[in-house]
N, C-alpha and C positions, 0 to 999 in steps of 0.2 A: 817288816814291809818287804815284799818281794816284787822286784821289777824284772820283767822279761823284755828284752829289747831286740830290735832288728826283726820285727814281725812284718809279714807281707802277704802271705797266702790266706785266702778267706777261710778255708776249712781248718788250716793250722791255727788260725786265730781263734776259731770256735773251740777247738780242742784244748788249747792252752788256757783260754778263759775259764773253762769248766773246772780246771785244776784249782781255781781260787786265788790266782795271783792278784796283787794289789794294783800294779801299774803295768801297762803294756806300751812299749816304745816303738815308734815308727820313724825311720831315718829319712830325712829329706835333704840329704847331702848327695849330690849327683855322683861324686867320686867313690861312694861306698858301694860295696858289692851287695848291700842290703837296701839299697836306695828304693824308695817307694815312688815309682814313676807314674803309676796308675792307681786310682783309689780302689782298694779292695772291695769286692762285692759284699763283704761283711765286716763290720767294725764292732769292737766289744762294747757291751752295755753294762756289764757287771763290774768292770774295773776302770780305773782312770786311764785316759789316753794321753800319752806323752809324745810330743813332736820333737825330734832331735835335729838341730840346725847347726851349721858351721859357717860362721861369718856371712850370714845371709842378710839381704836387705830387709829392713823392718817391714816394709810393705808386703814383701813375699811371705815373711813369717806370719803376718796378720792374715794374709789370704789363706794360707794352709791351716792356720789355727781355726779360722772360721769354717773352712770347708770340711775339716775333719772333726769339728767340735771338740778341740783339744782342751783338756783340763790343765795340762802342764806343758810349759815350754822349757826344753833343755838346750842350753847353749854350750856347744862342745868345741868352739873355736877360740879365737883371741878377742872375743867381744869385750868391749870396755865397759866400765861402770856407767859412762854416759849412754852407751847403747842400751843398757838395762833400764836406765831412767826413761829413755824414749819409749820402751815397751810399757813401762808403768804408766806413762801418759796416755797410752792407748787403752790399757786394760785396768789400770788401778790395782786394787787387790783382788780382782775377779779372776785372776789367773795365777797359778803357782809357777815360779821360775827356779830352775835348777841351773847352777853354773858348774861345769865340769872342769877339772884340773888334772893334767897328766903329771904323775908323781914318780920320781925316782929317788930323790933325797930330801932331807929336811928343808933344804933351800927352796924347793918347789912350793912349800907351804906358804912362803912369804906372800905369794901372789894373791892369796885369799883375803888378805887384810882389807883391801880397798873395796871388797864386795860385801863385807859385813853389813848387815841390816838392810841391804837393798835386794838380796835374793832370799828365797825361802830355804833352799837346800844347796849344799855343795855335793858334787859327785867326784870321788877320787878314783882315777883310772890309771892304768900303767902307761908310762911314757914309752912310746915305741915309734915305729915307722909311720903308722897311721894315727889319726887323732882318736881312734877307738877301734874296738873289735880285733885287737891284736892277739887275743887268746893267751896272754902272758900275765903273770902276777908281778906286782912289785912287793917289796918287803914291807908288810903291814906294820912292822915295828916303827917305821918312820912316823906313823900317825900318833905315836905316843907323845910326839912333840906338838901335835895340833891342840891348841888351847883356845881356839875361837869359840864364839857363841852360836854360830850357825850349824845346825845339825847336818849330817851328811849320809850319803849312800856309799857303800863300798863296792867297787867294780874292779874289773881287770882279771880276766882269765879264771874266774871261779867256775869249777867244773863238777861233774858228778862224783868225783872222789874226794871232794873237799868238805864233806859234811862235818866231820869231827873238827877240822881246822877252823871252820866258821863258828861252830858252837863253842869252841874254846877261846875264841878271840873276842875281846870286849873293849869298847870305848864308850864313854858316857854320851857322846854326841852321835854315835852311829845309830841310824834309824832303820837300816835295812841293807839289802844287797841287790846288786844288778847282775843279771845272768844273760849271756848272749852266745858268743861263738863256740864255747866249749860244749854247748848243748845242741849243736846243729848237725843235721844230716847233710845239709848244703846251705850256703849263704841265704839267710832269710827263711829257712825251713827248720823248725825246731823238732827235736826228738822228744815227743810227748811222753813216751814211756820213761825215758831217763829223767825228764823233769818231774814227773809224778813221783818217782822213787825218791828223788832228792828232796822234794817238798815234804813228803811223808817222814823222811828220816831227820829232817832239820827241825821238826816241831819239838 
C-alpha cells in the first residue's frame, strides 16, 4: 500500500493519481505548509482520499470529511481514545481511521496500546519539531518491539534513495509506506518523475 500525503494542487493530484497510488492525503492542519485551505479543482477518484487532522474539533472533522468525500480520517495529534469513539459514533464502520504516533524509541510504542481495536491502522512517523512532514527518518529497528495487533503504515522521511532499504525491511504488521516531503519540489507539490521512478523500482 502506497500513500502519498500532502497533496494540494489539482494538476499535481491528477498526475500522482495516474501513477497508481493507493491513498492520497490532504492536510487540514492550518499550521502545516501543506495545508489545504481551498478545495482543489480536482480530487482523486481512483484512490482513497485521506484527511489529516491535528487535534481538530469533531464537528470540523465531520465537515471536511463530508465536503471532500474522505474514505479515511488520519489523526496526527494527541487525540484520545474517547475522541476516536466520538468519531465512531458519527461514522460507525463506514470510515477508516488511522492514528499516527511520533516515534523515537521503544517507549513511544507504549502509547499505541490504548488504541488497539478502536482504530483501523497506526501510522509510525518520526518524532520531530513538527507533528509530521519533518523529512527525517527514525530508527526502524525500534518497530521490532511492536507486538500489537493493529496493522500500520511506515512514515518519516522516506525518499527517492530508499528503495532498497524499504524492500529489505519487513514487519508482519506493516501494510505500506507513506511518502511526503522527500518527494517534493515545494511544499504541497510532488515531483511526479521521482515518484514514478520510486514506485517502479519498489515493485
